PALO-294637 format. One record per residue (C-alpha): x, y, z; residue in one letter. Coordinates in steps of 0.001 Angstrom, whole numbers, padded with zeros to 6 digits, always signed. Layout:
N
XYZA...
***
This chain:
208
+160725+133048+066688M+161075+131908+070280K+157881+133611+071233V+156085+131871+068281L+157456+128510+069295K+156285+129086+072858K+152853+130022+071550I+152720+126914+069296N+153809+124711+072175L+151215+126159+074474G+148560+125674+071835L+149526+122063+071267V+149490+121315+074997L+146051+122959+075284A+144652+120956+072438I+146063+117724+073931I+144503+118629+077371A+141108+119316+075669I+141204+116149+073617V+142132+114122+076786T+139274+115611+078716I+136842+114989+075866V+137933+111342+075511I+137723+110806+079280Y+134213+112394+079374S+133048+110180+076504V+134409+107079+078193N+132691+107915+081479V+129423+108607+079720E+129627+105353+077808N+130412+103416+080999N+127405+104918+082696R+125139+104155+079762K+126210+100519+079810S+125780+100405+083608A+122135+101582+083552K+120750+098156+082682E+122624+096541+085540E+121481+099331+087940I+117868+098820+086844K+118183+095029+087338K+119607+095452+090859T+116699+097807+091741C+114136+095305+090377E+115690+092434+092318E+115804+094437+095554Y+112269+095588+095103I+111207+091932+094654A+112762+091262+098086V+110728+094078+099684T+107577+092726+098020N+108132+089418+099892N+108982+090868+103268Y+106831+094034+103626C+103839+091972+104675I+103165+089707+107670L+104559+086207+107782P+102121+083737+106288E+101198+082180+109583Q+100065+085591+110928Y+097962+086607+108000R+094791+086094+109992V+091863+088446+109906V+091381+090181+113274N+094813+088821+114551Q+095744+090159+117961T+099023+092122+117689A+100212+090638+120986A+100200+087216+119460D+102661+088069+116724V+106374+087412+117167D+108440+089067+114462L+112000+088414+115795N+112799+085403+113535E+111121+087176+110600Y+113273+090230+111279S+116509+088411+111084E+115285+086608+107932K+114645+090008+106367I+118119+091255+107250K+119777+088247+105758N+117917+088784+102465E+118486+092512+102118V+122173+092155+103127A+122707+090395+099748K+121963+093778+098043Y+123110+096425+100464T+126519+098222+100638I+127133+097307+104282S+125797+095483+107283D+124766+098835+108776K+122613+099623+105748I+121155+096129+105839A+120065+096837+109443E+118460+100118+108453I+116570+098534+105594Q+115455+095696+107827K+113980+098194+110313L+112320+099888+107358Y+110466+096662+106343L+109719+095543+109868V+108046+098928+110576E+105900+098449+107490S+104826+095034+108792V+104112+096348+112247K+101850+099046+110791N+099659+096338+109402Q+098894+095120+112820L+097101+098365+113677I+094034+097215+111836N+093773+093513+111037T+090215+093554+109832S+091938+093741+106430Y+095031+091514+106078V+097436+092064+103249T+098235+088849+101434T+100191+090281+098522E+102117+093521+097902Y+103649+093797+094448S+105630+096867+093491R+107033+097063+089942K+108941+099815+088232I+106707+101421+085627D+108992+104138+084236R+112456+105348+085085I+112538+109089+085266T+116192+109668+085788G+119764+108566+086636Y+122001+110985+088551K+125627+109879+088778F+128025+111380+091370V+131386+109676+091403E+130743+106009+092147N+127133+106469+093292Q+123867+106861+091325V+120435+108095+092314T+117786+106423+090221I+114247+107860+090251T+111176+106083+088969F+107449+105678+089036N+105980+102404+090261T+102737+100474+089990N+101628+098607+093118V+099059+095794+093287I+097732+095080+096836I+095607+092066+097728K+093807+091885+101081Q+091487+089430+102684K+088678+090279+105066Y+085590+088693+106525N+082125+089532+105202E+079030+088753+107267I+075830+087821+105527N+073148+090025+107079R+070432+087470+106418E+072118+084289+107554T+074777+085766+109898G+077370+083493+108282E+080965+084802+107791T+082825+084235+104560S+086373+085324+103604E+086670+087758+100738K+089609+089185+098744I+089890+092691+097425K+092547+094001+095134A+093799+097622+094755S+096125+099194+092274T+098286+102214+093174L+100657+104461+091299T+103596+105974+093143N+105601+108797+091568K+109074+109972+092386G+110378+106961+094356E+114087+106514+094307S+117095+104429+095277M+120756+105338+095806V+123254+102629+094776L+127083+102545+094958E+129436+100582+092818N+131525+098371+095098K+133959+095837+093651D+132208+096038+090250G+128714+095483+091659K+125974+097930+092386W+124843+097881+096008K+121926+099659+097745V+122809+102585+099923V+119307+103964+100567S+115722+103820+099402T+112750+106128+099282N+109498+104132+098883F+105915+104972+099655S+103776+102223+101165Y+100103+102568+101099S+098290+099504+102606I+094778+100750+103251N+093006+103694+101706S+093230+105510+105043D+096861+104569+105715Q+099609+106197+103725D+103059+105493+104961M+106192+106836+103294T+109480+105198+104148M+112632+107169+103532N+115626+105271+104891M+118953+106857+104305L+122336+105194+104835G+124131+107120+107597I
***
């Protein structure tokens, strides 16, 4: 009888442990499902910031602008202040600032085409991968790029400003976010920037 009681007690404890684990797992999964909309919203808001600051300041959007005439110091600090609202720490804000400034500097390599608008939007989310209090979200994006350039009339020699628009699709971009004090904050990003057809720049800035 004692052996039977021990077996029954062990079985009851095992069932309780299994039920507890199942309940915990269900709660975790439900919390993650409810967090997905907030995570997506944070990503969209952060991407909107990068859209605003991954191109030259308005006063420097001049066709054939000389790179030496461009001062990005004030712009750089403005970028950092904006991304800091979404990043997990000041260190990550600094990394993301450098990321965007590098994108801007690359546009000074060839200013015969000047980007006036860069609009990235999430087209389809392909996955959420949760690890403890962090999540990696992967997605495909559509990007609309508008550029201005000067066109010379061969007959009259007159120069007129033109606008061209391009649409790109980027697959497999991602962001890592961490839940801090109940809010999702950016830890790292992996975006591809294509400004000109002959210029494809991938930025992968990780939080270190």
